[in-house]
Each structure stands twice: as structure tokens, then as C-alpha cells.
N, C-alpha and C positions, 0 to 999 in steps of 0.2 A: 563408278561413273554416272549411273542413273541417280544415285543420291545427291551428287554434286549437281546435276542439271536440275533435280527437283528443288534443291535448296536455292539454286540460281534463279529459277523461275518463281519460287516463292518470295524470295526478297525483292525480286524486280516487281512482281505483282503488288507487293505489299507497299513499296514505294509509290508506285503508280496510284495506288488506291488512295494513299494518303495525300498525295498531290491533288487528285481528283476532289477528294473531301475538302480540302483547304481551298480550292478554287470554288468549289460548290458553296462553302460558306460565306466566302467573301462575296459571290453573285447574290445569295439569298440576302445578305446584310445590305447590299446595295438596293436591292428592289424592294426589301422591307423600308429601307431608308425613303426612297423615292414614294412609296406608298404612304408613309407617315408624312411626308412632305405634303402630298396632294390633300390628305385628310385634314391636316391643319390648316392648310391653304383654303380649303372650302369652308371649313368651320370659322376662320377668321374672317372671310369675305361675307359669310352670312350673318356673322356677329356685327361687322361693320356696318352693313347695310341696314341691319335691325336698328343699330344706334342712330343711324342717320334718319330713318323713318320715325323714331320716337323722340328726336331731338326737339326740344320745346326751346324757341327763342324768346327771352324775357325782353321786356320794354328795356331800353338802355344798354342792349349788349354791344359788344365790340367783337369784330371778327378779327382773329389773330393771324398774320401771314408772316411766317417765319422764313426769310430770304435766303437762311442757311441751307434749307431744304433743296432739293434739285428739281426744277420744274422744267422738264426736259421739253423739246419742241413735240415729240411724238412719245406716244405711251410705249413701254418696253414690248418687244414683239415676243411675248411669252404668254402662255395660256392664262386666262383670267383668274383661274383659281390659285395661280402662284403670285399675282399682283399684291403688293402689301398695303394698298390704300394710297399710294402716291398718286398726285394728279399732274397732268401735262400742263404746259403753258397755255393752250388754248381752253382748256377746263377752267383754269384759273380766272382767265378773262371772263368766261361764261357765268362763273359763280358770282364774280362781281357785279354783272347784269341783274342777276337775282337780288342781291344784297341792295342794290340802288333802289329798288322797288319794295323793300321790306321795312314797313314803318318801326317794328321793333329793333332794328339795328341801328344804333346811334352813331357807330363809326369803324374805322379800321385801324388796328394796331399793327404797325409794320416793325418787325425785328429786322434790322438792317445788317447784322454781322455776318460775315462769311458769304456774301451775296454771290450766287452763282450766275446770275442773268447776264447776258451780254449787251452791248450798248443799244442794239435795237430792241431787244425785249424791255430793258428799262425805259427807253423812249415810249413804247406802246403802253406799259404799265403805268408811266406817268400821266399820259393822256387819260387813261380810264380812272385814274385817281382824281383827276381835275374834274371829270364828269361827275363823280361822287360828292366832290366839294360843292360844285354848283347845285346839287340836289341837298345841301345841307346835311351831309354825312361828315363826320369830324374824321380827319386823317391824322393820327399820331405816329411819329417815327421815333424808334429808340436805338440808340446805338452805344456799344462800349468802345467801339473804334471806328473812326470816320476816315474815308478816303475819297478821292475823286468820284469812283464809281457808285458807292452806296449815298454819298452826299448828294450827288446829281438826282437821284430818285427822292431822297430826303426833301427837296427843295419843293415837291409837289403836296408837302404837307401842311396841315394847319399849324402844327407844333412839331418842333424837332427837339428831343430831349435826350441829354446825355447825363451819367452819374456824376455827383459832385466830388470827384475825387482825381488827384494827379495821375493816378495808374491808368486812367482811361487816355486813349490816345487818338491824336489827329494828325493826319497827314494831307493836307491839301497843296497839291504842287503843280507844276507844269507837267509835261508828258517826256517820257524817256523810253527808248528802245535800245536794246544791244544784240549784237549777232556775233557769235564767235567765227573767226576766220581761221581755217584748218591747214592752210597752204604749207606754212611753215612745218607743221608737225608731219604733214603727208611726205613732204620732201624727205625729211628725217627718215621716214620708213620706207621710202622709195616708192611711194604710192602716187599716181597722178590721176587727174580727173579730167576727162575729155568733155567739157561742157560747151554745146554750141547752141547758141541763143539766136532767135529770130524775133527782132525788137529790142531795140538799145535799153528800154527800161525793165525788161524781163529779167528780173535779178536773180531767179532761183538758180541755185548751184554756183554763184559766184563766190562763196564764202569757202569753196573747195579749190577755186582756180586763183583767188586772189589773196594778199595778205591784208588788204584793207578794203573798205567800203567804196564801190563806185560812185561817181558823181551823180549818176543817174538814179541809183537807188536812195542815196542820200536825200536827193531833191524830191522824191516820191515820199519817203518816210517824213521829212519836214513839213511837207505842205499839209500832209495828214495830221500831224501833230498840231500845226498851226490852227486848222479848221476845227478839230475836235476841241482844242483849248477855248478857241473863240466861243464855240457853242457853250461850253461849260461855263465860261466867264459871263457870258451875256444872260444866262439862266439865272446865275446869282444875282446879277445886278436887278433883273427884272423881280424875281421872286422875294429878293431880300430888301429891296430898294436901297442899295449900298452905292455909293460913289464908285464909278468905274475905275479911275485912276488910282485911287486909294487901295482897293481890294486887289487890283492888278499888281500894283508894284508889292504889296505885302505877299502875295502868292508867289511871284517870280523871284522875290528875295528870301523866300525860305521861312518867312515868318511863321507859316503855320505847319511847318515841319517839325515832328515831335512837340507839336504843342498840346494843349489840354482844354478840357471843357470850359473853364473859367475864362480862358483868353477868347474862346469862340463866342460865349455869351456876352463878353465885353464888346466884342465888334458886331454883336447882332447877328451872327452866323448861326446861332441856334437860340431856342426860346426859353429853355427851362433846364434846370438841374435837378434831377430826381432819380432815384433808384427805380429799377423796374418792378421790384417787389411792391414799393410803396404806390406805384400807379395801379398796379393789380389790385391792392387792397381798396383803393379809392373807388374804382370801377365795380369791384366785387367779382371774386373768382369764378362764381357761377355764371357770370355774365360774359366770359372770356371763351370764345369758341373757336377751335382752330378751323381753318378754311377747308381743310380735308375732310371735315365732319360736316359741313354746311351742305344741305341738299338743294341743289339749284334746280329752278324750274325746266322742266323738259317740254320741248315742242315736237309734237308729232304731226307730220304732214305728209301728204302724197307728192309733194314737190321738194326735192331735195338738192343741197350743194355738197359735194364731197371734197374734203381736205385730203391730199395725198401729200406724204412728206418725202424729200430728198435731203438727207443730212449725212454729212461726212465726206470722205474722200471718195472719188469716182474710180470704179475699178470695173475691170470686165467681169470679174466673177468674186462672189464673196466665200467660195468654197476653197479658200487656199489658206485658212487658218489666221485670217486677219481679225484683229481684235477691236471692238468697238463698231461704231455706226460706220456704214458705207452705202454708196448709191450704186447700184449695178442696173444693166439694161434688164435682167430677169426680173428683179424686184419691181423696178417702176413699170415695166410691161404688164406683170401680173395685176398690179393694183390699178393701173389705167384700164385695163380689160374688165376688171370688176366694175368700174364706174360707168364703162360704155355699155356692159351688159344689162344694168339696171336701168329699166325704163323711168324709175322715178326720179334719178338723178339727171337733173337738167345741166349742171355746169361742174366745172371741176377747178379748184384752187390748188396749184402745186407750191407747197411752202419749202422754199429752198435755202439750205444752209450749208453751202459747201465751198471749199477754197480752190476745189478743182481736181486734177487727176487725169487718167488716161483719156487721150485725145479720141481713140477709136471709141471706146464707151460712151463718151459725150455725143459723138456723132450718132451713133445707133439710138441713144435716148433721144436725141433731138429729132430724128426721124419719126420715131415712134409717136413723140407728141404732136408733131406737124400731121400725121396721118390721122390722129385722134381728134385734133381740132377741126376736122371735116365733119365731125359726128356731133361734137360737143365742145363749146367754148372752154378754153382752159386760161385761167389768169394766174400770173406769178406772184407770189409774195416772198421777197428776199428777206431773210432773217438777218443774222449778224453778217453774213458774206455770201455772195454768189460771184466770185471772181474766177477767172481764167475759164477751165472747163464749166464751172457752175454758171458763168455767164453765158457760155455757149449754149448750155441747156435752157436758160431763161429766155432767151431770144425766140424760142418756139411758142412762146404765149402770145395770146392776142392783145394782153396788157401786162406790163411790169410794173409792181408797186415796191417800192424799199423805204426804209426809215431814213431819216437825215445822215445818220452815221454808219448806215451798212456800207459794207465795202463792195465795190463792183469793178467791172473791167478787167484789167490785167490780160488784155487780149493780146496773146503772143505765144510761142511755142519753145520749149527747151528740151534738147536731147543730151543725156548725161550716160556716158559709159566709162568705168572707172578702169585703170591700167595697173596690175601689179607686177610689171615685168621688173622693175627696180627691187621691190621686196623680195622676189623670188631670187635674184642675184644676191642680195644681202643674206639671204637664208641658204645660199649655195645650193639652190634647187635650179638644175637645169630643165628647161621646157625645149622638147624636140617637137616639131612640126611636120605634117605631110600635107601638102596643099595642092588642089587641084581647082582651077578656076580663079578669075579675078574677084576679089572682095570676099572670097569665101572665109576669110579670116577677118573679116570686118569686125565682128563682135567679140572677137577674142580678149580676154581680160588680162593677156601678158603680151600684147602687141603694141608698139609705139605707132601712134597715128601718122600718116603721111598727109601731106598738103591735099593729095588727090583723095584720101579718105575723107578728110573733112568737107571738102567741096560735095562729096558724095552724099554724106549725111545732111550737110546744108541745104542741098537742093532739095532732098527729101522734106526736110523739115519746112522749108519755104512753101512748098506746095500745101502742107497742112495749114501754115499760116494763112496763105492765100484763100484757102476754102474757108477758113475762120473768118476773114473779111468778108467774103461773098455771103456766108451765113448771116452775119450781123448786118449788112447792107441790106440784104432782102428782108430779114425778119424785122428790122426797125424801119424800113423805108427810107434810108439814107444813101448819100452819094458814097460810093466805094472809096473814093480818094479822101474823103472827108473822115470816114471810120479809120482809114489808116493813119491819118494826122492825129486821132486821139487814141489810137491803139499802141502799137509797139511796146505792150508791156505796162503801159501807165495805169495806175491804179486811182479810182475815184471813190469819193464818199457819195452817199445817196443823192444830197443836194446839189453836188456838182454833176453828177449822173444826169438828174432831170435837165439841167441846163444845157448838157451836151446831147440830149435827146436819146440817151441810153435807156432811161426808164420813162414811163408814163406820169406816175404821181409819187408823191411822198405820202407814205401811210404804212401802216402795219397789216397785220394779218386780218383783222377785223374789218379795216377799210376795204380791203381786196375783196372779201366775201360780200360786204353790203353793196359794193359797186357793180359786182357780178350780178347779184339779185336784181338791182335796180335795171340794169341793162337787160336781163331777162324779163323785166316785169313781173318779178315775182313779189307778192306782198307778205304771203303767210308760208314760210319754207322752214325746212329742217336742216341742220348742218350736221353732217356725219362725217367721221374719220375712217379711212381706209387704211388699216395698219394690219398686214399678214402677221399672223401669230406663227413662231417658228413650230414646226412639228416636234412631237415628243422626241423622236429620233435625233433631231438637231440638238435639242436641248442636251440630251445624253452626251452627244459628241462634243459638244462645248464643254460639259461640267465633269464628265468623268476624267479622272486624272491621266491615264494612260494616253487617253485621246487627246487631251490637251498638250500633253508633252509632245505628241507626233505633230500636231498642228503648229506648235511654236517652232519645229524644226521646218515644217512645210511653208511656214510664213516667209521663211527666207527667200522663197521663190515668188513673193508677192509682186515684185517688179520685173519678173521675167519678160513680161509683156514688152518692156523697155527693149529687150535685146532683139526681138522681132520685128518691132516698128517702133524705133527709138523716138517717139515723138510724144511728149506729154505737154498737157497744158498745167503746168506744175503749179501746186498750191502758193497761195499768197496770204500771208498770216501778218497782223500788226500786233 
């Protein structure tokens, strides 16, 4: 018996020892990998900085901007030693300022393929390129494939170049949107979506409750398409000096769909047929410098303007396994507090790029910004979109700036609660309930809504909408009835929003900064970005596989806020 017990303990102890050693090995492996990553990151950063400092710009050099690279609004929220030399959009603009005053730089070479910029960024970058042209810098644009988006930027060039081959592709078209409607599919599975809109034009969720697009949504989209197309067409006419009727008819008739470079040259839509390699050889490869390696001029001043970024969906918390950028009250509050605590920072620019999200989170952020406004002025710069909850936040600023094609507005509220009762029946699952108290089952996912239930939720959502109207009316100093007339979920481009007094000026990030500096009477000032780097613990949580797996499951809870207060300024995207 003792021998059996001894053998049992020996085997059990051996197994436990082996398991511990295996886990210990993997933990050590992970830690060694992290340490190696840190060492490589520090070395690469040091090498890159040394290369920048030693970089010599020969006379006649061209700075290469590959727009297939990602120029995000804000730098990644990771420690500096892990960054791989990428620059953000603001850094791109500042480098172009330095280039403008460098006599050894002859021009810019734009690689247009796989462009990642949104319309607002294209507009602002285009304006910057025009300034360079006025200062006799030559702008060359090269593309293997042209479409509306990258051609819109190419129009700011001195020369647009494509390779002389039928394999290169051109698609200049009108504009097109499509949205899948799932009601038919949902009906087949016995799933129903209870979507309650406050605002006839607040279309989010209609694709779950309808089989076809509503007239209001179609009207919104059509108007946006018409405005964006008119801007595109007018830019072609002005920059290429082409007859409006001729080019309009050809684009709308599809003459430039699956077109090719020779036809583009024939109609004077591009300037030259040449291969990239030949252009590089003509310039001289030693005179081609990636913009990431170009060292911009740094300004050091005791007077500063801070940029804070609000990018992504608006959530109450980012600790729910959500992937990608998000705006949360905690993030914004921490960054605002940093700006307020720094006596050298005289004003704040909040760069917003958000389609909306949680009504409650939007309100909390709005309150924080209004309180901060009492200490330091906050100007809002709208990127590609600040709609719905994004616009709710924007009206907290002293002034709002947006580009011509930034999407704004969408003032309205949506509540969405799914009902899986029909699906449960199809699966022969019986749901038993025990209820005490009226409306205690209101957020059940297996309950059919009654008319009284809908009225209850609508009344709550209407209060949120009413508060939204008050916030906009007060922030923009507008009559409340007027705000209601342009609200109801209607979406506006920047140039429309200015006419409607929803924003103050048409312009990008730099105009916002310059105007704030002018209003503060700052002549020599430094612009700094406040971006909180994620802690080492947070990075581990995000990238360790088991934690990521758990986060992916927990991300299913991301919209649980909806079930406690089912009011969302739901996102609007075009």
C-alpha cells in the first residue's frame, strides 16, 4: 500500500513538475521575445534617428511620399521604442513646411497607388501641395491605377504620370453606395430587430427592419453623392482646364471606366506616359528621399498649443476587448488634464474623426470639454467625419473647423434591441420566464415588443434627442427650433454645415491651429501632440494570444451599454 502511494505521488509529482517546466519554458520564451523586441526597437530607433541626422540633401532632390503608407491621424499609442519610423498625418504636414523652405529640394514625388487618406486629409494635403507649387517646388504624381480619390489629389500636381501600358487601369466614375438589407434573412431565421429612431433621417439600423432603403436615407446619400461629385468635377475643370459638359458626359457615360493611360493623355487628364524607374533614373536615385527620413525643423517655445485626438467609435470604456481606435471619457479626460496642468500650453485643438457611438459617453466627454474650456480655449478640427455623437462632442469647442467634404451632423438617436424569440422556437428551445414588476423584461432578447414597450423606449430616446438639440442650440448659439429643422438625423458635408451654422470655418488641422494661435496672439509657438502611450501591461494584454482570445469573447459585450440605456448616437458612414 505504501509502495502504491509512493508511486502515485512520484508519478503525480513528476507530471506536475513537467507541466510547470513547460509553462516556465513558454513564459521565459515570451519574456525573452519581449526583451529582444525592446532591444531591436531601441536599436532601430537609434539607427533611424542617426540616419536622419546624417542625411544630406543634395541640390535637385525630390522627397518621395508613398501614399500607400498609412498616415494615421494620431501616432500609435505604444512606447516610442516599439515604433517603426511611421509618421502621422500632422507630421507629414509639418515636414512639408520644412521642405518648402529647403532650397536643395526641387520637388515632391507622390506615389498615388493604394492611397489610405480620407477625403478631408486629401483636401488638406492638396492645399499644402499648392503652397509648395507657389514656392516653385515641382509636384510629380505617379500612379499605376487611377480612381476618383487618388486622382483628386493628383490634380494638385504639376505633372500627372502613368506608365505607357494597357495594363495600367483608370476608373473615373460617378459615386456609388450599397447597403445590404437583412430583414428577409432575419425573418427566415426568426430573428427580429426592434429599432426605434428619433429623427426621420436617422437611418442606422433600418437595414435590419426593412427590405429596401427608406426615402429619407436615399435622399441623404444622393445629396452627398451629388455634392462630392460636383466638387470632383469642378476641380478637374479648374486644374485641367477642360470643358465641363464634355468631361461630365464622358465620366457619367462610363468612358473612363476600365480606361487606360493613353486615353487619359488623349483627353489631357494626365500629362505624361513614363515608367517610375525611368523617372527615378532621370532624377537620380540618390536624390530621392522618403519623407519618413526627412528631418523637419523643430520649434522650441515656452508657448505651446496641444493637439488631442479623438478617433474612432465613442464608447464608455475601452476595457472590453474592442479592437482598433476608440474614444472614451477616460482617454479624453486624461489627455485634457495633461494639457490643463501644463502652464506652457495656452490652447487645445481637438482633432475629431468619429462617426458616433454611445450617447452617455458623448455627454460625459462634452461636459469635460466645456469645463476645460473655462481654463483654456478648445478649438475643434473635424477630420473625415464628426457625425452623430462625434458632432455632439464637437459643439463643446469655441470654434469648429471642417473640410469641404467632412461629414457632420446626423443629430438624432437610435435604440436597437434584437429579439431571438422566433429563432428559439425554430430551434425548439423553450424559454421560461419569471417576472416581477412592469418593464422588468423590457430588455429581454426573447420577448416580443408591445406597443407600450415601444412607447417607453421612444419616450426615453426622445429625451436624449431633446437634450442633444439643447446641447447644439447652446453650443452654436442657435434657435432650438432651427436646430430641430436641420437635425432629425440629416447628414451634411462641411461646406453645407458652414452655411447652416453648424461649423465656423472651412479648413483643416493647420488652419485650426493657426487660427487658435492668432486668437491667442501667439507669434512664436510650438505645437505638441498629447497621445497617451499604452502601458506595458496593456500591450501584453492586447498581444498575448490567450488574453486576446478572452478579449475577443468579451468584445461581444461591447454593446451591453445599449441594454442599460438603449440610446445611441449611432455611427454614420458614407
